[in-house]
DRENDREN-824291 format. One record per residue (C-alpha): residue number from 1; residue in one letter; x, y, z. Coordinates in Angstrom, 2 decimals. Last residue first. Layout:
nr  rest  u  v  w
NUM  a  X  Y  Z
...
% end
This chain:
nr  rest  u  v  w
325  k  -11.28  69.62  -27.69
324  g  -11.61  67.92  -31.29
323  p  -14.67  65.75  -30.64
322  s  -16.67  69.08  -30.03
321  a  -19.21  68.36  -27.65
320  t  -20.99  65.34  -27.96
319  q  -20.80  64.44  -24.00
318  f  -22.10  60.87  -23.04
317  d  -24.69  59.90  -20.84
316  p  -25.52  56.17  -22.22
315  g  -28.79  56.02  -23.93
314  s  -28.87  52.38  -24.97
313  p  -26.27  50.06  -22.92
312  l  -22.96  49.80  -24.87
311  l  -22.26  46.89  -26.85
310  e  -23.26  48.40  -30.54
309  g  -21.14  51.57  -29.41
308  v  -18.13  49.28  -28.54
307  v  -18.11  47.54  -32.18
306  r  -18.38  51.02  -33.79
305  a  -15.50  51.94  -31.50
304  d  -13.69  48.81  -33.33
303  h  -14.23  50.28  -36.74
302  l  -13.54  53.73  -35.75
301  l  -10.18  53.11  -33.81
300  r  -8.94  50.84  -36.90
299  e  -9.63  53.78  -39.82
298  l  -7.96  55.97  -37.15
297  v  -4.55  54.44  -36.87
296  t  -4.49  54.30  -40.96
295  v  -5.60  57.99  -41.05
294  t  -2.30  58.75  -38.76
293  p  0.08  56.91  -40.64
292  e  -1.18  58.07  -43.48
291  f  -1.10  61.66  -42.83
290  e  2.45  62.29  -44.61
289  e  0.67  61.31  -47.70
288  l  -1.14  64.46  -47.79
287  p  2.13  66.53  -48.55
286  l  2.63  69.68  -45.97
285  p  1.07  73.12  -47.00
284  l  3.56  75.11  -48.09
283  k  4.57  78.78  -46.79
282  q  5.32  82.26  -47.98
281  g  3.07  81.44  -51.20
280  l  0.92  84.16  -49.68
279  l  -2.47  81.59  -49.41
278  t  0.20  79.54  -47.35
277  r  1.17  82.70  -45.18
276  l  -2.89  82.53  -44.33
275  f  -3.15  79.11  -43.63
274  s  -0.14  79.53  -40.95
273  r  -2.53  82.24  -39.78
272  f  -4.88  79.09  -39.04
271  c  -2.84  77.10  -37.24
270  p  -1.47  80.15  -34.90
269  a  -5.45  80.06  -33.84
268  y  -6.20  76.65  -33.52
267  g  -2.82  76.23  -31.63
266  m  -4.14  74.90  -27.91
265  a  -2.83  77.85  -26.27
264  e  -4.47  80.62  -29.05
263  i  -7.70  79.13  -28.97
262  p  -7.36  78.92  -25.67
261  d  -6.44  82.65  -24.36
260  p  -4.46  82.34  -21.31
259  v  -1.00  81.89  -22.97
258  f  2.04  81.24  -20.52
257  g  2.18  76.99  -20.06
256  d  4.66  76.34  -17.49
255  v  8.34  75.34  -17.85
254  t  9.49  72.66  -15.70
253  v  12.86  71.10  -14.21
252  t  13.66  68.28  -12.55
251  k  17.07  66.89  -11.55
250  r  17.64  63.51  -9.73
249  g  18.80  61.78  -13.12
248  k  17.32  63.66  -15.76
247  v  13.68  64.78  -15.69
246  y  12.41  67.84  -17.69
245  t  8.63  68.65  -17.80
244  i  6.40  70.72  -19.96
243  r  3.43  72.42  -18.69
242  g  0.24  73.57  -20.12
241  l  -2.28  76.13  -19.53
240  p  -4.81  74.07  -17.86
239  n  -2.00  72.88  -15.60
238  r  -4.43  70.12  -13.83
237  e  -8.02  69.27  -13.77
236  a  -8.21  70.09  -17.56
235  e  -11.07  71.77  -19.40
234  p  -9.11  74.65  -20.33
233  n  -6.98  72.52  -22.49
232  p  -2.94  73.09  -22.56
231  f  -0.68  69.90  -23.67
230  c  0.93  68.42  -20.93
229  i  4.10  67.60  -22.50
228  e  6.65  65.31  -20.52
227  s  10.56  65.20  -20.79
226  l  13.01  62.26  -20.26
225  g  15.90  60.85  -18.72
224  a  19.41  60.36  -19.98
223  a  18.50  56.84  -21.84
222  t  15.89  58.42  -23.52
221  e  12.24  58.48  -22.82
220  f  9.52  61.08  -24.72
219  v  6.40  61.65  -22.66
218  l  2.97  62.65  -24.08
217  t  0.18  64.31  -22.25
216  e  -3.43  64.99  -23.12
215  r  -5.76  65.30  -19.91
214  h  -9.21  65.18  -18.51
213  e  -9.72  62.96  -15.83
212  s  -11.95  60.85  -13.84
211  d  -11.80  58.61  -17.21
210  k  -13.97  57.32  -20.02
209  y  -13.46  58.01  -23.80
208  l  -9.81  56.48  -22.75
207  c  -6.65  56.62  -24.92
206  l  -3.26  55.10  -23.64
205  f  -0.92  55.56  -26.30
204  e  2.27  53.29  -26.24
203  f  5.23  54.06  -28.64
202  e  8.53  52.26  -29.09
201  v  10.93  53.56  -31.60
200  g  12.61  50.88  -34.01
199  g  14.23  53.70  -36.20
198  r  10.71  54.65  -37.86
197  m  7.91  53.89  -35.40
196  t  6.93  51.31  -33.78
195  g  3.49  49.60  -31.86
194  s  1.11  50.62  -29.45
193  v  -2.46  51.90  -28.99
192  m  -4.25  51.08  -25.39
191  w  -8.07  51.76  -25.75
190  g  -10.88  53.20  -23.85
189  a  -12.36  52.75  -20.54
188  s  -12.24  54.07  -17.25
187  e  -13.54  54.09  -13.62
186  r  -14.07  50.48  -12.72
185  s  -11.46  49.38  -15.19
184  s  -11.21  49.22  -18.97
183  v  -9.14  48.46  -21.67
182  r  -9.49  47.83  -25.33
181  r  -6.52  46.60  -28.01
180  l  -4.92  48.12  -30.63
179  s  -2.55  47.65  -33.06
178  a  0.33  49.81  -34.92
177  d  3.11  49.15  -37.48
176  e  5.16  52.04  -39.16
175  i  4.30  54.94  -37.23
174  p  6.28  57.77  -38.67
173  r  9.04  59.45  -37.19
172  g  9.91  63.08  -36.50
171  c  9.46  62.84  -32.53
170  l  7.79  65.77  -32.67
169  y  5.69  65.17  -35.55
168  q  5.09  61.65  -34.84
167  a  3.54  62.19  -31.26
166  t  1.55  65.28  -32.79
165  d  -0.30  63.34  -35.11
164  v  -1.32  60.62  -32.66
163  m  -1.52  63.01  -30.34
162  h  -4.44  65.04  -32.38
161  i  -5.49  61.46  -33.59
160  v  -7.13  60.58  -30.27
159  a  -9.66  63.47  -30.22
158  y  -11.41  61.86  -33.70
157  p  -11.17  58.78  -32.04
156  f  -13.62  59.78  -29.49
155  s  -16.53  59.99  -31.81
154  e  -17.51  56.57  -31.45
153  p  -16.72  56.09  -28.25
152  d  -19.12  59.28  -27.22
151  r  -17.45  61.19  -24.44
150  d  -17.33  60.66  -20.77
149  h  -14.63  62.48  -18.83
148  r  -11.86  62.74  -21.60
147  s  -8.44  60.99  -21.44
146  i  -5.17  61.19  -23.59
145  v  -2.31  59.35  -22.32
144  g  0.96  59.36  -24.58
143  r  4.37  56.86  -24.12
142  v  7.25  57.57  -26.65
141  k  10.05  55.15  -26.21
140  r  13.78  55.39  -27.26
139  v  14.17  58.60  -28.31
138  e  17.79  59.64  -29.71
137  d  18.12  63.23  -28.81
136  p  15.48  64.82  -27.00
135  r  13.41  67.81  -29.17
134  s  13.65  70.83  -26.82
133  w  10.48  72.55  -25.75
132  e  9.59  76.06  -25.38
131  g  7.89  76.75  -28.82
130  l  5.76  73.64  -27.99
129  l  4.17  76.31  -25.54
128  p  3.22  78.10  -28.56
127  t  0.51  75.24  -29.92
126  f  1.42  74.84  -33.54
125  r  1.51  71.12  -33.59
124  r  -1.50  70.55  -31.61
123  n  -3.40  72.48  -34.75
122  f  -3.68  69.73  -36.99
121  a  -5.15  71.45  -39.56
120  v  -4.90  70.15  -43.12
119  f  -3.89  73.01  -45.86
118  l  -4.82  71.85  -49.60
117  p  -3.29  74.07  -51.91
116  a  -4.89  75.18  -55.12
115  s  -3.15  73.49  -58.42
114  a  -5.02  70.20  -58.84
113  n  -3.99  67.38  -60.49
112  k  -1.78  66.10  -57.40
111  k  -4.66  66.94  -55.05
110  v  -7.23  64.54  -56.98
109  v  -4.68  61.94  -56.63
108  v  -3.52  62.40  -52.85
107  l  -7.52  62.68  -52.38
106  d  -8.08  59.07  -53.55
105  a  -5.43  57.77  -51.51
104  l  -7.24  59.46  -48.42
103  e  -10.60  57.91  -48.88
102  e  -9.04  54.59  -49.67
101  r  -6.89  54.96  -46.19
100  s  -10.19  55.56  -44.20
99  v  -11.44  58.32  -42.31
98  a  -10.07  61.36  -44.59
97  p  -8.39  64.59  -44.08
96  p  -8.61  64.72  -40.63
95  k  -8.30  67.18  -39.52
94  e  -10.27  71.04  -40.00
93  l  -9.33  71.61  -43.65
92  f  -8.26  75.17  -44.93
91  v  -8.95  74.36  -48.69
90  p  -7.20  76.38  -51.64
89  v  -10.53  76.77  -54.78
88  n  -9.51  75.10  -58.11
87  a  -13.25  73.80  -58.27
86  e  -11.76  70.75  -58.20
85  l  -10.00  71.14  -55.17
84  a  -13.29  72.89  -53.23
83  m  -14.93  69.50  -54.46
82  r  -12.26  67.02  -53.22
81  s  -11.85  68.83  -49.91
80  l  -15.62  68.65  -49.47
79  r  -15.69  64.61  -50.12
78  a  -12.49  64.07  -48.21
77  n  -14.11  66.12  -45.17
76  s  -17.53  65.11  -45.05
75  v  -16.87  62.12  -42.70
74  e  -15.43  64.32  -39.90
73  s  -18.21  66.40  -39.49
72  t  -18.29  69.93  -41.60
71  l  -15.32  72.79  -40.92
70  i  -14.23  73.08  -44.16
69  l  -12.71  76.46  -44.96
68  v  -12.36  78.26  -48.08
67  g  -9.89  80.22  -49.92
66  d  -9.43  83.10  -51.94
65  l  -12.87  82.87  -53.17
64  k  -14.72  83.80  -56.08
63  e  -18.32  82.53  -55.66
62  e  -20.59  80.78  -57.63
61  g  -19.79  77.32  -58.24
60  l  -17.92  76.53  -54.64
59  l  -20.67  78.02  -52.81
58  e  -23.72  76.03  -54.93
57  s  -21.35  72.85  -54.40
56  a  -21.64  73.32  -50.90
55  s  -25.52  73.53  -50.75
54  s  -27.57  75.20  -48.39
53  y  -26.12  78.86  -49.09
52  t  -25.74  82.05  -47.36
51  r  -23.87  85.38  -48.64
50  a  -21.58  87.37  -46.28
49  d  -22.99  90.95  -45.65
48  p  -24.43  90.07  -42.17
47  f  -21.24  88.17  -40.52
46  c  -21.71  87.56  -37.45
45  q  -25.55  87.16  -37.65
44  s  -25.01  85.26  -40.59
43  a  -23.82  82.21  -38.64
42  a  -26.90  82.18  -36.74
41  a  -28.77  81.88  -40.40
40  v  -26.35  79.44  -41.26
39  l  -27.26  77.12  -38.39
38  n  -30.82  77.60  -38.48
37  s  -30.62  76.46  -42.08
36  n  -28.64  73.30  -41.26
35  i  -27.41  72.38  -44.77
34  d  -24.28  74.91  -43.93
33  c  -22.81  77.34  -46.21
32  l  -21.60  80.77  -45.35
31  s  -20.04  82.80  -47.85
30  v  -18.12  86.63  -48.19
29  v  -16.15  86.13  -44.67
28  h  -13.26  88.70  -45.11
27  v  -9.52  88.62  -44.36
26  t  -7.08  90.71  -43.11
25  k  -8.52  93.76  -41.64
24  t  -11.30  91.45  -40.18
23  l  -8.94  88.96  -38.90
22  r  -10.31  89.11  -34.75
21  d  -13.20  88.18  -36.10
20  l  -12.07  85.30  -38.14
19  i  -10.65  83.67  -34.76
18  p  -13.23  84.38  -32.74
17  y  -15.63  82.97  -35.74
16  y  -12.95  80.06  -35.94
15  v  -12.95  78.62  -32.67
14  t  -16.57  78.19  -30.73
13  r  -18.91  79.04  -33.40
12  w  -17.39  77.25  -36.18
11  i  -16.22  74.53  -34.10
10  h  -19.79  73.40  -32.77
9  g  -21.48  73.99  -36.24
8  c  -21.20  76.43  -39.38
7  g  -20.06  74.12  -41.80
6  i  -18.44  75.18  -45.22
5  v  -16.76  78.97  -44.99
4  g  -15.90  81.05  -47.63
3  l  -13.18  83.54  -47.60
2  n  -11.99  86.69  -49.54
1  m  -8.63  87.79  -48.92
% end
C-alpha cells in the first residue's frame, strides 16, 4: 500500500514514523508534505525515496495513493480531510475530525458524497489494556480525571476529548447534555465537564491543564460496585503501564498493564493497524455522526479556553508538547 503523509511535526516524529518504520513490508511512504520546509526535509531522511511537497493540494493532485495520513494542527483537520475525500483518497485522520459542530456537519455531507473511507483516530479506544476490562451492567455514573502538569489551556481541550470519547465508547451511550465550569485551587486549574448520557447516566470529568500529577482515569459506578481504568501513559507518576481496578463490596481486584511500548500501550499502533484493515475492506470506519457529542464538548471547551488564555499573565511556562499525550 502506498501512503502519503500530510504533517511532519511532533506527532509524526514521535508516533507515526516509528509505527510506519515497523511496517515497511506492508506499507510504503511515497510522499511527504509540510508547509515547514525544515520538517519535511527531516522527514525525508526517514523515507529518502518519498517525494516531498509544501502543498497538500499538490500532493493529493499528483500522487496515486492508497491512503493519506493527516497529522497537522487540529484546526486544519476538517479542511484537509475534505480535500482528500474530494480527491477520492482514503484518510487516516488524527483526532478530532472537526473543531466545531458546523465543521463536522459540513464534513458529514462531503463524506456522504465520497467513496473513500475516513478513519478518525481516537487511539484510546484501541488501548490493549481495555481487552482485559469487563463492561459493568447498568452503569449509574461515570467519573473521570485527566490532568497534566502545566499544559497550555488553549491546547488542552484536544487532550480532554480522549476521555470524553472513550467514556462514551466504553459506556455504549452518547452524551446528550453537557455543561462546564472552571475549577481551580492553589495547585490546579481547569474545568469540570458534567451532564448526562443517553439513558440518564450521569458523568463528571475533571479536566486539569495544571496539576501536580499526570493522569487519565475513568470510573464506572454501578449498584454492585465500581471499576476504574487508569490509562497507560509513560509520563504518569503512578501506573505508567495502566491498571484496571474492580471494587465489589470488600473485594478489590487489580489488573496491571502489560505492554511496555507506549505507542502500543496507548493504542496508537493498534489504531493504525485498524486503518490498514479498513483499506483492505476488512473493517468499516465509524460514521462521523458518532463524534458529534465529542465535538460539541470540544467546541465549548475551546471557546472558554480562549477566555482563560486572555486572563492569564503573559509568558506562562506551559508545555507545548503534543496535546494528545
